[in-house]
C-alpha positions as CSV (number, residue, x, y, z in Angstrom):
1,M,-2.9,-23.3,-6.9
2,I,-4.4,-20.0,-7.9
3,K,-8.1,-20.3,-8.8
4,P,-9.6,-17.3,-10.6
5,I,-13.3,-16.8,-10.2
6,A,-15.1,-14.5,-12.6
7,I,-18.0,-12.4,-11.4
8,Y,-21.0,-13.1,-13.6
9,L,-24.1,-11.0,-14.3
10,P,-27.1,-13.3,-15.1
11,Q,-28.9,-10.6,-17.1
12,Y,-29.3,-10.5,-20.9
13,H,-32.8,-12.0,-20.9
14,T,-36.2,-10.4,-20.5
15,I,-38.1,-10.3,-17.2
16,P,-41.4,-8.6,-16.4
17,E,-39.9,-6.2,-13.9
18,N,-37.5,-4.8,-16.5
19,D,-40.2,-4.7,-19.1
20,A,-42.3,-2.6,-16.8
21,A,-39.5,-0.2,-15.8
22,W,-37.7,0.3,-19.2
23,G,-40.0,-1.1,-21.9
24,K,-41.0,-4.5,-23.2
25,G,-38.0,-6.6,-24.4
26,F,-35.4,-4.7,-22.3
27,T,-32.1,-6.4,-21.6
28,E,-28.7,-5.0,-20.9
29,W,-27.9,-5.3,-24.6
30,I,-30.2,-2.4,-25.3
31,N,-27.9,0.0,-23.4
32,V,-24.8,-1.7,-24.8
33,K,-25.8,-1.3,-28.4
34,K,-26.9,2.3,-28.2
35,A,-23.7,3.5,-26.5
36,E,-21.7,6.2,-28.4
37,P,-18.2,7.6,-28.0
38,L,-18.3,10.8,-26.0
39,F,-14.8,12.2,-27.0
40,E,-12.0,11.4,-29.3
41,A,-10.5,7.9,-28.8
42,H,-13.4,6.9,-26.4
43,Y,-14.1,3.2,-27.0
44,Q,-17.8,2.8,-27.4
45,P,-19.8,0.8,-28.1
46,H,-18.4,-2.5,-26.8
47,V,-19.3,-5.0,-29.5
48,P,-19.1,-8.7,-28.6
49,N,-16.7,-10.9,-30.5
50,E,-18.5,-13.0,-33.2
51,S,-17.9,-16.1,-31.1
52,V,-19.9,-14.4,-28.3
53,G,-22.7,-12.4,-29.9
54,Y,-25.6,-10.7,-28.3
55,Y,-26.8,-13.8,-26.5
56,D,-30.0,-14.6,-24.6
57,L,-29.3,-16.2,-21.2
58,S,-32.7,-17.8,-21.1
59,E,-31.1,-20.3,-23.6
60,P,-29.2,-22.9,-21.4
61,E,-26.6,-23.6,-24.1
62,V,-25.2,-20.1,-23.8
63,L,-24.0,-20.6,-20.3
64,I,-22.6,-24.0,-21.2
65,R,-20.6,-22.4,-24.1
66,Q,-19.4,-19.5,-21.8
67,A,-18.2,-22.0,-19.1
68,A,-16.3,-24.0,-21.7
69,M,-14.6,-20.8,-22.9
70,A,-13.7,-19.7,-19.4
71,K,-12.4,-23.1,-18.4
72,E,-10.2,-23.2,-21.6
73,Y,-8.4,-20.0,-20.4
74,G,-7.9,-21.1,-16.8
75,I,-11.0,-19.6,-15.1
76,Y,-11.9,-21.8,-12.1
77,G,-15.5,-20.8,-11.7
78,F,-18.2,-18.2,-11.9
79,A,-19.5,-16.0,-9.0
80,Y,-23.1,-15.4,-10.0
81,Y,-25.0,-12.4,-8.8
82,H,-28.1,-13.5,-6.9
83,Y,-31.1,-11.4,-6.4
84,W,-33.5,-12.0,-3.5
85,F,-36.2,-9.6,-2.3
86,N,-38.3,-11.0,0.6
87,G,-38.7,-14.4,-1.1
88,K,-38.9,-12.9,-4.6
89,R,-36.0,-13.7,-6.9
90,L,-35.0,-11.9,-10.0
91,L,-32.8,-12.9,-13.0
92,E,-33.1,-16.4,-11.7
93,T,-33.8,-18.2,-15.0
94,P,-30.2,-18.9,-16.1
95,L,-29.3,-20.0,-12.6
96,D,-32.3,-22.3,-12.3
97,N,-31.5,-23.8,-15.7
98,M,-28.0,-24.4,-14.5
99,L,-29.1,-26.0,-11.2
100,Q,-31.8,-28.2,-12.7
101,S,-29.8,-29.5,-15.7
102,G,-26.5,-30.0,-13.9
103,K,-24.8,-28.2,-16.8
104,P,-22.3,-26.7,-17.2
105,D,-20.0,-28.9,-15.0
106,F,-18.3,-25.8,-13.7
107,P,-17.7,-24.6,-10.1
108,F,-19.8,-21.6,-8.9
109,L,-20.9,-19.6,-5.9
110,Y,-23.4,-16.9,-5.2
111,I,-23.0,-13.2,-4.5
112,W,-26.1,-11.7,-3.0
113,A,-26.6,-8.3,-4.6
114,N,-28.6,-7.1,-1.6
115,E,-29.6,-3.6,-2.8
116,N,-32.8,-2.0,-3.8
117,W,-33.8,-2.8,-7.4
118,T,-33.9,0.7,-8.9
119,K,-34.0,2.6,-12.1
120,R,-30.5,3.7,-11.3
121,W,-27.5,1.4,-11.9
122,D,-25.4,2.5,-8.9
123,G,-27.3,1.0,-5.9
124,L,-28.6,4.4,-4.7
125,D,-32.2,4.6,-3.6
126,Q,-33.8,6.9,-6.2
127,E,-36.7,5.4,-8.3
128,I,-37.1,2.2,-6.4
129,I,-38.7,-0.7,-8.3
130,I,-38.4,-3.4,-5.6
131,K,-37.3,-2.4,-2.1
132,Q,-34.9,-4.5,-0.2
133,D,-36.4,-5.0,3.3
134,Y,-34.7,-6.9,6.0
135,S,-35.9,-9.1,8.8
136,L,-34.6,-12.2,10.6
137,E,-37.6,-14.1,9.4
138,D,-36.8,-13.4,5.7
139,D,-33.1,-14.0,6.3
140,K,-34.0,-17.4,7.7
141,S,-36.2,-18.2,4.7
142,H,-33.4,-17.1,2.4
143,I,-30.6,-19.1,3.8
144,D,-32.9,-22.1,4.1
145,F,-33.8,-21.9,0.5
146,L,-30.1,-21.7,-0.5
147,C,-29.1,-24.6,1.7
148,K,-31.8,-26.8,0.2
149,N,-31.6,-25.7,-3.4
150,V,-28.2,-24.3,-4.2
151,F,-25.5,-25.0,-1.6
152,S,-26.2,-28.8,-1.9
153,D,-25.1,-28.8,-5.6
154,Q,-21.8,-30.7,-5.9
155,R,-20.4,-27.9,-8.1
156,Y,-21.0,-25.2,-5.4
157,I,-17.6,-23.8,-4.2
158,K,-16.9,-24.7,-0.5
159,I,-14.0,-24.0,1.9
160,D,-13.6,-26.6,4.7
161,E,-16.8,-28.2,3.4
162,K,-18.6,-24.9,4.1
163,P,-20.5,-23.2,1.2
164,V,-18.9,-19.8,0.3
165,F,-21.7,-17.2,0.4
166,I,-20.7,-13.6,-0.5
167,I,-22.7,-10.5,0.6
168,Y,-22.4,-7.4,-1.5
169,R,-23.4,-4.8,1.1
170,T,-23.3,-6.0,4.7
171,E,-23.7,-2.5,6.0
172,L,-27.4,-2.5,4.9
173,F,-28.5,-5.1,7.4
174,P,-30.0,-3.7,10.6
175,D,-28.1,-6.3,12.7
176,I,-25.7,-8.3,10.6
177,K,-24.3,-10.2,13.6
178,E,-27.7,-11.6,14.5
179,T,-28.3,-12.6,11.0
180,V,-24.9,-14.4,10.8
181,K,-25.6,-16.3,14.0
182,M,-28.9,-17.5,12.7
183,W,-27.5,-18.3,9.2
184,R,-24.8,-20.5,10.7
185,K,-27.3,-22.3,12.8
186,V,-29.7,-23.0,9.9
187,A,-26.8,-24.2,7.8
188,K,-25.8,-26.8,10.4
189,N,-29.5,-27.8,10.8
190,N,-29.4,-28.5,7.1
191,G,-26.4,-30.8,7.5
192,Y,-23.6,-28.5,6.6
193,K,-20.5,-27.9,8.7
194,G,-21.4,-24.2,8.6
195,L,-21.0,-21.3,6.1
196,Y,-18.0,-19.5,4.8
197,L,-19.2,-15.9,4.7
198,V,-17.4,-13.2,2.7
199,R,-18.3,-9.5,2.7
200,V,-17.5,-7.4,-0.4
201,E,-15.5,-4.2,0.2
202,S,-17.6,-2.0,-2.0
203,F,-19.5,1.0,-0.7
204,V,-18.0,0.6,2.7
205,G,-14.3,-0.1,2.5
206,K,-11.8,-2.0,4.7
207,V,-13.5,-3.5,7.7
208,N,-12.2,-6.6,9.5
209,P,-14.8,-9.2,8.6
210,K,-14.2,-11.0,11.9
211,T,-15.8,-8.0,13.7
212,I,-19.2,-8.8,12.1
213,G,-18.9,-12.5,12.3
214,F,-17.7,-13.1,8.7
215,D,-14.8,-15.3,7.7
216,A,-13.2,-13.1,5.0
217,A,-13.5,-10.0,2.8
218,M,-13.5,-9.7,-0.9
219,E,-11.9,-6.7,-2.5
220,F,-14.1,-5.0,-5.1
221,A,-12.3,-3.7,-8.2
222,P,-12.2,-0.9,-9.0
223,D,-11.6,0.3,-5.5
224,W,-12.9,3.8,-5.7
225,S,-10.8,5.0,-2.8
226,C,-7.7,4.3,-4.9
227,C,-9.0,6.3,-7.9
228,N,-8.7,10.0,-8.6
229,P,-10.0,12.0,-11.6
230,S,-7.4,11.8,-14.3
231,N,-7.4,15.4,-15.4
232,K,-9.8,18.4,-15.3
233,F,-9.4,18.9,-19.0
234,Y,-11.2,15.7,-19.8
235,P,-14.9,16.5,-20.6
236,L,-16.2,13.7,-18.4
237,N,-15.4,11.8,-15.2
238,C,-12.2,10.0,-16.5
239,I,-9.9,8.0,-14.2
240,D,-6.4,6.9,-15.0
241,Y,-6.3,3.1,-15.1
242,P,-2.5,2.5,-14.5
243,T,-2.4,4.9,-11.5
244,S,-5.5,3.4,-10.0
245,V,-4.4,-0.2,-10.2
246,F,-0.9,0.7,-8.9
247,N,-2.7,2.1,-5.8
248,M,-4.7,-1.1,-5.5
249,I,-1.6,-3.3,-5.8
250,L,-0.1,-1.4,-2.8
251,K,-3.0,-2.1,-0.5
252,N,-2.2,-4.1,2.7
253,Y,-4.5,-6.2,4.8
254,N,-4.3,-7.6,8.4
255,Y,-7.3,-9.9,7.9
256,P,-8.3,-12.7,5.4
257,V,-9.1,-11.2,2.0
258,F,-9.6,-12.4,-1.5
259,R,-8.2,-9.9,-4.0
260,C,-9.9,-8.8,-7.2
261,V,-8.8,-7.4,-10.6
262,F,-10.7,-5.7,-13.3
263,P,-9.7,-5.1,-17.0
264,S,-11.5,-1.8,-17.6
265,W,-14.5,0.2,-16.6
266,D,-16.9,2.5,-18.6
267,N,-20.5,2.7,-17.6
268,T,-21.5,5.4,-20.1
269,A,-23.6,2.7,-21.9
270,R,-25.8,2.9,-18.8
271,K,-25.4,6.5,-17.6
272,N,-24.2,8.4,-20.7
273,S,-22.2,11.6,-19.9
274,K,-22.8,11.0,-16.1
275,G,-20.8,7.8,-16.3
276,T,-17.2,7.0,-15.2
277,I,-14.5,6.0,-17.7
278,F,-11.1,4.5,-17.0
279,I,-8.7,5.7,-19.6
280,N,-5.2,4.6,-20.7
281,N,-6.2,1.0,-20.4
282,D,-3.5,-1.3,-21.7
283,I,-3.4,-5.1,-21.8
284,D,0.2,-5.0,-20.5
285,V,-0.9,-3.0,-17.5
286,F,-3.6,-5.6,-16.8
287,K,-1.0,-8.3,-17.1
288,Y,1.3,-6.7,-14.6
289,Y,-1.6,-5.9,-12.3
290,L,-2.8,-9.5,-12.4
291,Q,0.7,-10.9,-11.8
292,R,1.1,-8.8,-8.6
293,I,-2.3,-9.9,-7.3
294,V,-1.3,-13.5,-8.0
295,E,1.9,-13.0,-6.0
296,F,-0.1,-11.5,-3.1
297,T,-2.4,-14.4,-3.1
298,Q,0.3,-17.0,-3.3
299,Q,1.9,-15.4,-0.2
300,S,-1.3,-15.1,1.7
301,T,-2.4,-17.4,4.5
302,N,-5.7,-18.1,2.8
303,K,-6.3,-21.9,2.6
304,E,-7.9,-21.5,-0.8
305,K,-6.1,-19.3,-3.3
306,Y,-9.0,-17.6,-5.0
307,I,-8.7,-14.4,-7.0
308,F,-11.9,-12.7,-8.3
309,I,-12.2,-11.0,-11.6
310,N,-14.7,-8.2,-12.2
311,A,-16.2,-9.3,-14.5
312,W,-17.0,-12.0,-17.0
313,N,-19.8,-10.1,-18.7
314,E,-20.5,-6.6,-17.2
315,W,-20.9,-5.2,-20.7
316,G,-23.0,-2.2,-19.6
317,E,-20.1,-1.2,-17.3
318,G,-17.4,-1.8,-20.0
319,C,-16.0,-4.3,-17.5
320,H,-15.7,-7.7,-19.1
321,I,-13.1,-10.3,-20.0
322,E,-15.6,-12.0,-22.3
323,P,-14.2,-11.2,-25.7
324,D,-15.2,-8.2,-27.7
325,C,-14.3,-7.0,-31.2
326,R,-11.5,-4.8,-30.0
327,T,-9.4,-6.9,-27.6
328,N,-10.8,-10.2,-28.7
329,F,-9.2,-13.0,-26.5
330,K,-6.3,-10.9,-25.2
331,Y,-7.5,-10.6,-21.6
332,L,-8.3,-14.3,-21.4
333,E,-4.9,-15.2,-22.9
334,V,-3.2,-13.0,-20.3
335,I,-5.0,-14.9,-17.5
336,K,-4.1,-18.2,-19.1
337,Q,-0.4,-17.3,-19.4
338,T,-0.1,-15.8,-16.0
339,L,-1.5,-19.0,-14.4
340,K,1.1,-20.9,-16.3
341,G,3.7,-18.8,-14.5
342,N,4.7,-16.7,-17.5
343,M,5.5,-13.5,-15.6
344,T,7.0,-10.3,-16.9
345,N,9.5,-8.0,-15.3
346,S,8.2,-4.9,-17.1
347,N,8.6,-1.6,-15.3
348,F,5.1,-0.7,-14.3
349,M,6.0,2.9,-13.5
350,N,6.7,3.4,-17.2
351,Y,3.0,2.9,-17.9
352,I,2.1,5.6,-15.3
353,Y,4.6,8.0,-16.8
354,I,3.2,7.4,-20.3
355,S,-0.4,7.8,-19.2
356,N,0.4,11.1,-17.5
357,I,2.1,12.3,-20.7
358,V,-1.0,11.3,-22.7
359,V,-3.1,13.3,-20.3
360,F,-0.8,16.3,-20.6
361,L,-0.8,16.2,-24.4
362,R,-4.6,15.9,-24.5
363,S,-4.9,18.9,-22.1
364,F,-2.6,21.0,-24.4
365,K,-4.7,20.0,-27.4
366,I,-7.9,21.1,-25.7
367,I,-6.2,24.5,-24.7
368,R,-5.2,25.1,-28.3
369,L,-8.7,24.2,-29.5
370,L,-10.2,26.7,-27.1
371,M,-7.7,29.3,-28.4
372,S,-8.7,28.7,-32.0
373,V,-12.4,29.0,-31.1
374,L,-11.7,32.3,-29.3
375,K,-9.4,33.3,-32.1
376,V,-6.5,33.8,-29.7
377,S,-3.0,33.0,-30.9
378,P,-0.6,31.3,-28.3
379,S,2.1,33.9,-29.2
380,K,-0.2,36.9,-29.1
381,K,0.6,39.3,-26.3
382,N,-2.0,41.5,-24.5
383,A,-1.9,45.1,-25.6
């Protein structure tokens, strides 16, 4: 049975650290609301569907409502981003509310976003607000906290009775193997059979997780190694969605991996003209993409057939299956129908051909625009 898990950003509520860095009252919605289209047909801003709204995650009923919606459309659980800095947690309020209340009754796991907390949104080290320092002592305190307060929750997702714990950037640890050994020991001392550790293939790509003591990898989508700039005539960093997901579908693995899909990407709400935009997004392309990843997962040797979706609510990255006013519930409906086995035999290559034609036509339009500005006729010959 395929079990889709949607990655979940527990932002959208105020915290003192964000108030100090970006101004009092800051949440992700500030960036989302002020986004503007940067070229013709550029979809911005992303406006939540009226059933979603600009919610505040400090209100427990919001997460309850989201989980009910996700469950209705076949989502198995949420993968919550978890922030820990030497004993200090951030964006913890929605998760603590969920743990303390027992609601929603919806499976979940944690992804430790183990990066510096910065004024940049890409994990780089400029303008650090809270530095991510590593030590075995802190790693021990961290896993002990999770074992006692999080992994013990009956809703927490486990494989072979082992809590699934995902690490976003394993390469940042000074000695990840030593940390893993200690983590597994602490988990057993807390009464667990062990841990099921998963590394995200994000900044550092394909690495056999077994070589660092992990159990499996999780593909990050989009996989930037599969993406090329769409066309130099676009004014910004635009990437063709159909071509990129086609390249991702073709990836092969010789180690345990959980595949991941994404509906779209556009982080110009955060980074304006320095952002990256996936163009030629089409719901039918996503449908085909999801179906192929489902097939891969069904044929895999993984005991649990999890597929990750990036993301439920990354509104600032234009990467969300939570309904907006443009696509409404279409992405959720595709997920629901695919899980029911309603597959399509559509020719995926047609989408790639069409997207390339769109790029060509746009390029030609820009060339003619430049000619008109320079008062040059396409038929005029040099003297």
